[in-house]
N, C-alpha and C positions, 0 to 999 in steps of 0.2 A: 271790823278791821280798821286800824288807823295807819295811814300811809303818809310818809314824808316824800315829796318829790323835790328833786334838785337838778340844777343844770342852768346854763344861761350864757350870756355873752352875745347871742344872736337869736333871732326868731327861729332859726333852723334847729336850735336845741329845744326851744319852748313848745312850739306847735306840735311836734310828735309826742312829747310827754303829755300834753293836754289830751291828745287822742287816746293815749293809754289810760289816763285818769278817767276819761269819759267811759271807756269800755269797762274798766274795773267797777266803776260806780253802777253801771247798768247791770252787770252780772251779779253783783252783790244785792242790788235792789230786787232782782228777779227771784232770789232765793230767800228774801226777807232778812238778810244779814245786815248788820250795822256797818256804816262806812263813814269815815272822817278823813279829810285830807288837809295838808298844809304844804307850803313850799318854802324852801330855803334858797335864796338867790342873792344877786348883787343889789346895790342901791340904785340901780338904773330905774327911772320912773316908768319908761316904756315897758320894761319887763314886768314891773309890778302891776301896771295897768292890765297887761295882757293876761296875767295869771288871775288877778282878782275879777276881771270880767268873765272868767270861766267859773267863778264861784269858789275859788280856792284861797284860803288865807295865805298871806305872804309874810315871811320873816326875812330880813336882810342881814348879811354878814359882810365884813371887810374881806377882800380877797385880792390876790395879785394875779397878774397875767402870766401864763406859762409860755415862755419864749424858747425857741429852738436856736437862738443865736446869742452871742455875747453882748451884754448891755449892762451898764451900771444900774439900770432900773431893776435888774434881776435881784440885786442885793436888797433894795428896799422892799421888793415884792415878797421876798422870803419871810420877812417880818409880818407882812400883811396876810400871807397864807397861814402863818402860825396863829395870828390873831383870829383868822377865820375859823381855824380848827377849834380854838378855845370857845369862840362864840357858838359854834355849831354844837359842841359838847353841851353847853349850857341850855341851848334850845331843845336838843334831843332829850336831855334829862328831864326838862320841864314838860315836854309834850308826850314823851314815852310812846313813840310810834311802834307798831309791830314790825314794820319793814320800811326800808328806804329804796326808792327808785331814782337812779341817776340817768340823765340823758347826755351826760358828758359836757364838755366845755370847761373852761378854767374855773368857773364858779362851783363846779360839782366836787372838786377834789377835797376841800376841807370837810364838807358834810359826810362824804364817803369814809374818810379816815376817822372822823368822829364816831360814825356808826360802828366801825370796826372796833374802836376802843371801848365802846359801850356794849359790844356783843349784840348789836342789832343787825339782823340779816339784811343784805342789800343786793340789788340787781342793777347792772348798768347796761346801756345799749349803745352800740356804735353804728352810726348810719352809713359811714363811708366804706368803700372797699379797703382802704388803708386805715389803720387805727391811729387816731390822734393821740398827742402826748398825754392829755388829761385822762383818756380812757386806758392808756398803757399803764399809768399810775394806778388808776382805780381798779384795774383788773387784779392787782395784787391783794386788794382788800375786800372785794365783794364775794358774795356767795355764787352768783351766776353772771355770766357775760353773754348778752344777746347780740347777735350779729345780723347784718343786713343780707348777706349772701354767702354761699360756699367759698367764693374767692377770698372773702375777708378772713376766713378761718386760717388761710395760709400765713397770715401775719400775726397769729397768736402764738405766743411762746409755748413750748412743749409742756412747761410746768402748769400752764393754765388751760390747756385744751380740754381737760376732763370736765371743766365747769362751763364750757361754751355751748351755745345752742343757736342754730340759725332760725330766726323768726321773721325776717323781712323788715321793711321799714313801715312804721305805722302811719296811717293817714286818718284824718278826722271823718266821722260819719257824714257830716254835712257835705263833704267833697263828693261822696258817692251819690248824693241826692242832687247834684248839679244838673241844671236844665238848660240845654243850648237855646231853646226858644226864648227863655227869659233873658239870656245873654244878648241875643239879637234884638229883643225888644228894648233893652237898656241902651243899645247902640243905635237904635232906629235904622237897622239895615234889614233887607229882605232875606228870606230863608235860602235863596240861591246865590247870595253874594259870598264869594270866597273871603275868608278872614285870616289874617296873620296877626298873631299876638306876640309882642316883643316884651320880655320880662327883663328890664334893665335896672330894676330898682334895688339892687343889692350891692355888695362890695365890688369894686371894679367896674361899675356900670358905665363909666364914661366912654370906654372903648366901644361898647355896643351902641350906646346912644349916638355917638358921632358917626359910626358906620351907617346907622339907619338914616340919620339926617342927610348924609352924603348921597344915599341911594333913594331918598324918599320918593321922588317922582317916579322912578322905575318900579319901586315896590308897590306904590299906589296904583300903578297900571296893572298890576297882577291881582290885587285884592284890596279890601278895606283893611287898614293897619291900625291896630290899637297898641299904644306904646306906653308902658310903665317905665318912667325915667328915674325914679328916685327923687327926693326933694332937693338934693344938692345940685343936680344938673338939669332940672326941669326948665324949659323955656316955652314960651307961647309960639306955636307953629300953626298957621291956618292952612287947611286943605280940606276939601269936601269929602275925601276918602281917608282921613287920618284923624285919630283922636289921641291926644297926648295928655297924660295925667301923671302927677308925682307918684301916687300909689292907687291901686285898685283895692277895694275893701270887700264889702259883702257880695259885690257883683263879680268878683274875680273868678270863682269856680264856674259860674255859669258861662263866662266869656271863654274860659279854657275849654269847656265842653263844646262850645260852638266853633272853636277855631279849626282851621284847616291845617295850620302849621304853627308851632311855637318856637320862637328864637329865644334862647336863654343861656345863662351860665349853667353850671352843672353841679350845683349843690345837691346833696343826697336827698334832702327833703323835697325840693322842687321836682327832682326826677321821679321820686315815688308818686307824687301827685299827678304828674303828667302821664306816667305809665298807668296809673289807676284809671285815668280817664281816656286812655288809649290814644294819646295825641302824638302825631309825627313830630319829631324834634330836629332842630338845627342847633347844635350846642357849641358855644364858645367858652370853654372852661378857663378858669383862672390858671395862669402858668406858675412855674416854680419860683418866679420872682416875687409873687404875691401870696403864695401858699406853700404847703408841703407837697403839692402835686396831687392831692386827693381828688380834685375835680377832674383832672385829666383821666385818672383811673375810672372814676364814675362814668365819664362820658364814653370812654373806650368800651366799657362794659355794655352800654346801651347800643353803641355802634356795632359791636360784635354780634348781637342778636338781631340786628336789622331794624331797630326802633329809631335810630337817629343817624344823622350825618354830623361829623365833627370838624370844626375849624379851630386849629390851634392858633395861638396868638400870632405867630410869624406868618401864617397863611391867611389870616383874616383881613383880606383886602376888599375893597369895594367890588372889584371884578369877580373875585371868588365868591363873595357873599351872594351877589346877584345870580351867579351861575348856579349855585346850590339851591337857592330859593326857587329859581325857574325850573330846575330839574324836578323838584318835589311838587311844586304847584301845577305844573303842566301835565303831570302823570297821576291820574286818579288811582290807577292800579298800584302804583308805588306807594301812595299814601295809605291805601288799604293794607298793603303788606306791612308797612311800618306800624300801623295801628294794631294789627294782629300780633306783631312781634312783641309789643308791649306786654302782652299776657305772659311772656316767658320770664319777665323780671318782676312783675307785679305780684304782691302777696296781699290780697284783700283782707285777710284775717290776721295780719301781723299784730295789730293792737291786741287782739284776743289772745294770741299766742304769748305775748309779753305779759299780759294780765295773768295768764295761767302760771307763768314763771314767778311772778310776784307773789301769787297766792301760795305756791309751793314753797318759796323761800320763807314765807311768813310762818310756816308750820315747822321750820327747822328749829330744834332745841337750841336755846341761847348758848349753852356750853360747847356747842360744836362750831359756832361761827368763827371764833378766834383761830381755828385750825386752818382757815383758807390761805 
């Protein structure tokens, strides 16, 4: 089987797709079937490095950003998207994949349309509770639409519900092998030291970072604090119970596993990882001023099952943050209940379910694909 993967713009699109690629490779290897993969993405070097480090060949295309607001840039981007479709057609004709898997994002639209034009079956996956613009477009052209949860199905148009399936959000196998003892060894802290992890290294990180710095002394009085700030807002802060880093890398999953509480935005990929490791969460989702509101819906879903507390932008004050952190950190039974609630939203075999859908689409006769 030869698979084309596509999607990009953020790591939130790439990492889940790599989890699916890993699962599909393992399944095909187990039965002795051939497997080849390549990726169509943007010209972003970080994206290319992430994909190639996973052992997947990378092909880049021009593409425009899909905006939900009026902008003169939309005019130029129409031409970039058209160029991306033409380039994708050329790549797919040359590579001749059996199936295409899209993880969404603006980079995925040209390859999905190109696959449809060439009658190549395709599968797309939506991580959020609400469907993004790219996947709303993709859904018109793909064979199968995979969704993160039942709530997401409510946002699918009636014309496309027949080809939707709820699979959950995929996470990489290395996450499930995370070792809290290794995380504590990396941090040089004892096994009985409470640990708060702050994930501020993504879009809109400044609000979280400034809140943490404003509350730092009080937070460090409750636990050892590990703070991922992102490279743009990182600054050196000295405290014997505080570690500040632009980004956490190989050690990230072990530190998540060791944490008593994670303070984070509410991107779907991050929430899937936190839920898989059963970590209590305090979520500060991006608001509608910076997104379509998808993070608010993601966070509210976690809150509804009891896995998280949510602080919306207008409520995210120093006093409220400290109050919520204290409520969680001072109550071991509450943290245990939040941990158990994560099981209600975590789907450990999501990558396997998606891999199955890809294999099924691959078997669809080419002359049936254009009928979607």
